[in-house]
Backbone bond lengths (Angstrom), bond angles and torsions (degrees), N, CA, C in turn:
res aa  C-N    CA-C-N  psi(-1)  N-CA   C-N-CA  omega(-1)  CA-C   N-CA-C  phi
1 X - - - 1.425 - - 1.531 107.23 -
2 X 1.333 118.88 129.84 1.449 121.02 -179.94 1.525 111.63 -87.86
3 X 1.298 115.57 148.13 1.478 120.58 -179.53 1.508 109.75 -90.91
4 X 1.302 117.25 136.85 1.458 121.71 177.83 1.521 108.66 -74.47
5 X 1.339 118.01 128.94 1.444 120.01 177.74 1.543 111.45 -61.74
6 X 1.274 115.86 147.53 1.491 120.89 -175.54 1.542 108.24 -78.95
7 X 1.327 111.12 162.81 1.489 120.59 176.55 1.532 104.96 -88.91
8 X 1.312 117.29 130.93 1.482 119.85 179.20 1.535 113.62 -56.91
9 X 1.297 116.36 151.19 1.457 122.80 -177.06 1.525 111.84 -57.68
10 X 1.327 116.79 138.91 1.411 123.10 178.01 1.525 117.12 92.92
11 X 1.318 117.41 -11.17 1.435 122.74 177.72 1.530 111.94 -88.75
12 X 1.330 116.34 139.37 1.441 122.87 178.78 1.529 109.70 -118.21
13 X 1.291 118.58 148.85 1.474 122.89 176.88 1.521 108.84 -64.41
14 X 1.278 117.96 138.03 1.424 125.73 -176.70 1.517 108.40 -101.11
15 X 1.350 117.40 134.39 1.453 120.79 177.41 1.520 108.51 -122.89
16 X 1.356 116.04 57.89 1.467 124.35 177.41 1.528 108.15 -126.32
17 X 1.306 115.98 159.54 1.453 119.56 165.14 1.519 117.54 108.98
18 X 1.285 119.80 -12.89 1.452 120.74 175.71 1.535 113.91 79.45
19 X 1.321 114.39 -171.26 1.451 122.77 -172.80 1.548 112.42 -64.19
20 X 1.329 116.45 -41.29 1.469 119.70 -176.96 1.530 109.13 -64.31
21 X 1.314 117.39 -47.04 1.461 122.47 -177.97 1.487 109.60 -65.75
22 X 1.309 119.40 -37.18 1.473 123.98 178.15 1.542 109.33 -59.06
23 X 1.308 119.29 -33.51 1.461 121.99 178.78 1.511 113.43 -64.48
24 X 1.332 118.72 -19.97 1.469 122.59 175.00 1.479 111.13 -65.99
25 X 1.335 115.73 -31.69 1.478 119.76 -173.30 1.519 108.26 119.01
26 X 1.272 117.07 -171.34 1.435 123.06 -177.32 1.561 111.50 -72.59
27 X 1.367 114.00 127.20 1.441 119.76 174.11 1.504 108.61 -110.31
28 X 1.335 115.46 152.11 1.464 123.18 -174.10 1.505 107.35 -133.23
29 X 1.361 116.68 159.42 1.449 120.76 175.16 1.528 110.46 -146.49
30 X 1.304 112.41 161.44 1.470 121.30 171.26 1.501 108.76 -154.00
31 X 1.315 115.89 157.76 1.471 120.18 172.17 1.521 105.95 -99.05
32 X 1.343 114.63 124.98 1.430 119.48 178.85 1.545 110.11 -96.09
33 X 1.301 117.11 -169.94 1.482 120.82 179.56 1.512 108.99 -50.79
34 X 1.328 115.85 139.83 1.464 121.44 179.02 1.520 112.47 71.14
35 X 1.314 118.78 19.24 1.464 125.10 -178.44 1.512 113.97 58.11
36 X 1.334 117.44 25.94 1.488 119.19 172.40 1.529 107.75 -70.12
37 X 1.327 114.68 135.20 1.467 120.84 178.23 1.535 109.84 -84.24
38 X 1.325 116.15 134.14 1.466 123.10 175.67 1.538 106.34 -118.67
39 X 1.303 118.23 123.75 1.459 123.38 175.16 1.522 107.22 -105.62
40 X 1.331 116.94 139.71 1.491 119.45 -172.94 1.541 109.04 -144.10
41 X 1.312 114.31 161.82 1.456 122.89 173.02 1.534 110.44 -158.45
42 X 1.300 114.99 161.03 1.470 122.45 175.13 1.529 108.59 -97.70
43 X 1.321 118.20 129.26 1.474 122.67 176.10 1.524 107.69 -73.88
44 X 1.341 112.54 131.38 1.464 119.76 178.64 1.516 109.21 -116.20
45 X 1.290 117.50 167.06 1.460 122.79 -177.62 1.545 110.36 -58.33
46 X 1.318 118.15 -35.22 1.467 123.48 179.39 1.549 111.89 -68.17
47 X 1.279 118.95 -11.54 1.469 122.89 177.45 1.495 113.44 -88.93
48 X 1.382 116.92 -2.62 1.455 119.67 -169.34 1.552 112.67 -97.78
49 X 1.308 113.35 159.18 1.470 120.96 173.88 1.513 109.11 -92.02
50 X 1.343 115.88 -167.93 1.468 119.89 -178.03 1.495 113.70 -70.76
51 X 1.321 118.76 -12.44 1.452 124.04 177.64 1.527 111.73 -90.30
52 X 1.325 115.92 -5.24 1.469 119.56 179.36 1.524 114.86 83.66
53 X 1.344 115.87 11.71 1.459 120.09 175.88 1.516 110.01 -110.58
54 X 1.324 117.69 161.17 1.462 120.62 -178.78 1.523 109.68 -57.83
55 X 1.337 116.09 132.55 1.468 120.44 -176.77 1.539 108.64 -67.92
56 X 1.330 115.85 136.79 1.455 120.80 -179.50 1.511 113.84 -56.95
57 X 1.319 117.24 -39.22 1.463 120.79 179.62 1.530 110.46 -64.58
58 X 1.315 115.96 -38.80 1.449 118.93 177.58 1.534 111.82 -65.07
59 X 1.367 116.52 -41.88 1.469 119.20 177.03 1.482 112.35 -64.88
60 X 1.334 118.81 -38.85 1.461 122.87 176.40 1.509 110.59 -62.77
61 X 1.330 116.45 -42.49 1.469 119.26 176.49 1.479 111.88 -63.14
62 X 1.354 116.65 -42.37 1.483 119.14 176.75 1.522 111.34 -61.85
63 X 1.316 119.41 -43.35 1.461 122.76 178.81 1.554 109.76 -60.66
64 X 1.303 116.80 -43.15 1.478 121.32 179.93 1.525 108.92 -62.27
65 X 1.331 116.66 -45.05 1.484 120.43 177.51 1.531 112.20 -63.89
66 X 1.327 115.50 -41.39 1.490 119.68 -179.69 1.490 109.15 -60.97
67 X 1.333 119.02 -43.23 1.463 121.27 -177.83 1.513 111.31 -67.24
68 X 1.321 117.30 -51.04 1.510 119.33 -175.08 1.516 110.71 -71.05
69 X 1.361 118.68 -42.22 1.462 119.49 -179.98 1.552 109.44 -69.57
70 X 1.332 117.05 -38.85 1.454 119.10 179.63 1.520 111.11 -61.50
71 X 1.355 117.15 -40.69 1.475 118.42 178.32 1.571 110.12 -67.88
72 X 1.285 116.56 -37.59 1.463 118.73 178.13 1.512 110.93 -62.99
73 X 1.308 116.92 -43.20 1.476 119.52 -179.18 1.503 110.47 -67.45
74 X 1.314 116.28 -36.45 1.496 120.89 179.71 1.518 112.71 -63.18
75 X 1.381 116.21 -29.05 1.452 119.23 178.31 1.507 110.26 -102.28
76 X 1.337 117.20 25.23 1.487 122.20 179.36 1.486 113.84 51.91
77 X 1.357 115.77 38.54 1.490 124.61 178.94 1.504 114.82 54.76
78 X 1.354 116.15 25.97 1.471 120.28 174.50 1.510 112.67 -77.42
79 X 1.343 116.69 -16.20 1.440 122.28 177.06 1.541 106.77 -138.16
80 X 1.325 114.40 159.47 1.468 119.66 170.87 1.499 108.12 -124.84
81 X 1.318 117.20 169.40 1.431 120.37 -169.32 1.559 110.11 -137.91
82 X 1.315 116.16 133.23 1.466 122.28 -178.75 1.520 105.40 -116.01
83 X 1.321 116.48 131.46 1.466 122.25 -176.48 1.549 111.70 -64.65
84 X 1.295 116.67 125.76 1.445 122.52 172.75 1.523 111.24 -102.01
85 X 1.335 116.30 -34.30 1.460 122.45 177.34 1.528 108.57 -154.27
86 X 1.304 115.61 137.97 1.465 120.80 175.99 1.545 107.26 -137.20
87 X 1.311 112.84 128.41 1.476 121.42 176.92 1.511 107.87 -117.19
88 X 1.338 114.62 130.09 1.494 117.93 177.44 1.523 110.33 -129.92
89 X 1.300 114.68 149.51 1.470 122.11 175.37 1.540 105.60 -130.56
90 X 1.298 116.45 121.70 1.475 121.87 179.77 1.525 108.32 -85.60
91 X 1.305 116.35 123.40 1.470 121.50 -173.67 1.550 111.13 -106.36
92 X 1.325 116.46 -38.82 1.477 123.07 -176.80 1.491 109.02 -155.12
93 X 1.296 117.16 175.61 1.451 122.92 -176.55 1.555 112.12 -99.39
94 X 1.347 115.11 156.04 1.463 123.18 170.37 1.494 107.70 -119.35
95 X 1.353 114.47 149.45 1.469 120.81 -173.53 1.551 110.55 -124.63
96 X 1.323 117.37 159.38 1.449 118.85 177.47 1.568 109.91 -54.01
97 X 1.324 112.97 136.80 1.448 119.80 -176.55 1.512 114.46 94.11
98 X 1.327 118.69 -18.58 1.467 122.04 178.05 1.495 112.08 -66.19
99 X 1.313 118.32 138.20 1.444 123.05 172.25 1.509 106.36 -96.09
100 X 1.350 116.83 116.26 1.463 121.35 -177.07 1.509 109.14 -105.60
101 X 1.321 115.64 128.53 1.459 121.81 179.02 1.548 110.23 -115.86
102 X 1.338 113.89 144.57 1.461 119.38 177.87 1.498 111.88 -133.09
103 X 1.355 117.80 89.00 1.463 119.77 175.20 1.531 110.60 -65.89
104 X 1.333 116.12 131.59 1.461 122.23 -174.04 1.535 108.43 -95.25
105 X 1.333 116.66 123.44 1.442 123.20 177.31 1.518 108.08 -106.35
106 X 1.319 117.40 101.35 1.489 121.27 -177.75 1.491 108.34 -81.62
107 X 1.288 116.72 120.80 1.458 122.29 178.89 1.524 112.78 -82.36
108 X 1.353 114.53 -46.77 1.466 118.65 -176.69 1.531 107.55 -167.35
109 X 1.358 115.12 138.72 1.455 121.68 172.15 1.540 105.10 -122.51
110 X 1.344 113.47 110.80 1.442 120.57 178.90 1.540 111.20 -101.09
111 X 1.307 117.70 -169.24 1.441 122.07 176.60 1.495 114.13 -70.74
112 X 1.346 116.96 -33.02 1.481 120.26 -177.72 1.507 113.54 -112.82
113 X 1.342 117.85 -33.77 1.459 121.45 -174.30 1.525 110.50 -133.33
114 X 1.335 113.78 151.07 1.474 120.41 175.35 1.519 107.38 -129.81
115 X 1.348 116.05 152.16 1.458 122.47 -177.21 1.509 109.67 -131.46
116 X 1.327 116.23 132.17 1.460 120.91 179.75 1.530 111.88 -150.50
117 X 1.318 114.06 157.98 1.490 123.02 179.01 1.506 108.62 -130.41
118 X 1.331 114.09 159.64 1.480 120.15 168.29 1.524 110.34 -158.15
119 X 1.291 114.95 153.62 1.450 122.03 169.68 1.491 106.64 -115.02
120 X 1.318 116.45 120.74 1.512 120.01 172.13 1.496 106.58 -78.66
121 X 1.323 116.35 136.07 1.447 119.49 176.58 1.521 112.23 -143.15
122 X 1.306 115.56 156.51 1.432 125.77 171.58 1.532 105.54 -114.26
123 X 1.308 115.19 111.10 1.490 122.12 -170.02 1.514 107.21 53.31
124 X 1.315 119.58 -122.35 1.478 121.64 -179.77 1.501 114.31 -92.32
125 X 1.356 117.08 -1.83 1.450 122.07 -175.78 1.523 112.24 -90.97
126 X 1.335 119.43 115.86 1.445 122.98 177.72 1.503 109.49 -73.02
127 X 1.332 114.73 137.18 1.473 119.29 178.20 1.527 113.13 -117.61
128 X 1.320 117.10 -23.27 1.462 119.42 -175.85 1.552 108.83 -155.99
129 X 1.332 115.81 140.58 1.451 120.95 170.92 1.523 106.88 -114.24
130 X 1.355 116.96 133.52 1.464 122.19 179.87 1.502 110.98 -132.99
131 X 1.294 115.63 143.30 1.439 125.12 176.14 1.524 108.54 -134.36
132 X 1.328 117.43 133.07 1.456 119.14 -177.68 1.504 114.63 -136.69
133 X 1.317 113.68 150.41 1.477 122.05 170.64 1.553 105.16 -116.78
134 X 1.336 114.31 132.53 1.460 118.92 -173.72 1.524 110.32 -129.96
135 X 1.347 115.32 140.71 1.466 119.57 172.47 1.523 106.19 -76.63
136 X 1.338 116.53 135.09 1.437 123.00 178.67 1.528 107.87 -85.08
137 X 1.330 115.48 124.61 1.486 120.98 -178.78 1.538 108.76 -120.23
138 X 1.313 115.66 165.19 1.442 120.57 174.92 1.538 107.60 -70.52
139 X 1.299 115.86 156.63 1.459 122.58 -179.46 1.523 112.29 -58.67
140 X 1.285 117.89 145.25 1.484 120.52 175.72 1.512 107.94 -85.09
141 X 1.316 116.12 144.58 1.460 120.20 175.95 1.533 106.50 -131.97
142 X 1.300 117.21 167.16 1.461 121.76 -173.05 1.522 113.60 -59.72
143 X 1.353 122.02 -42.66 1.442 117.63 178.92 1.559 112.32 -63.27
144 X 1.314 116.59 -38.39 1.495 120.17 178.26 1.518 109.92 -67.85
145 X 1.286 119.03 -35.82 1.457 122.80 179.06 1.525 110.09 -64.74
146 X 1.323 117.06 -42.41 1.466 120.32 -178.86 1.519 112.14 -70.94
147 X 1.327 118.52 -22.94 1.431 121.92 177.36 1.528 112.01 -77.98
148 X 1.338 118.57 -13.40 1.425 122.06 178.97 1.444 109.17 94.27
């Protein structure tokens, strides 16, 4: 029986993102120095492609989630964000068991659009660069969530 790797100190389980994001697996967050939000996850075998490395589409989805959820957490969930544009550059691979972190660098949150960047990395090794533009939306609440 294999042992599940632990979650690094300071990270808390994240309960944001809905059904689609839940299909990625467990996401975690912490506030780092200067209150920067870091979103993280552990790569599992189900995240891999036929080469045994994390699938690029999964990493792009994780980066998209890290950016939008990170901005929402930074504004205490008073706003939500819908992706208008996402640019990704794949730099290196991630493997099952890797702990991937994505510190969110918020450039600007305006009335209509927000801009943010992140570098996904495993330890000190960068694996993906992402930049996004997001439509600024009102906060989600439980009645609106149940309405679809």
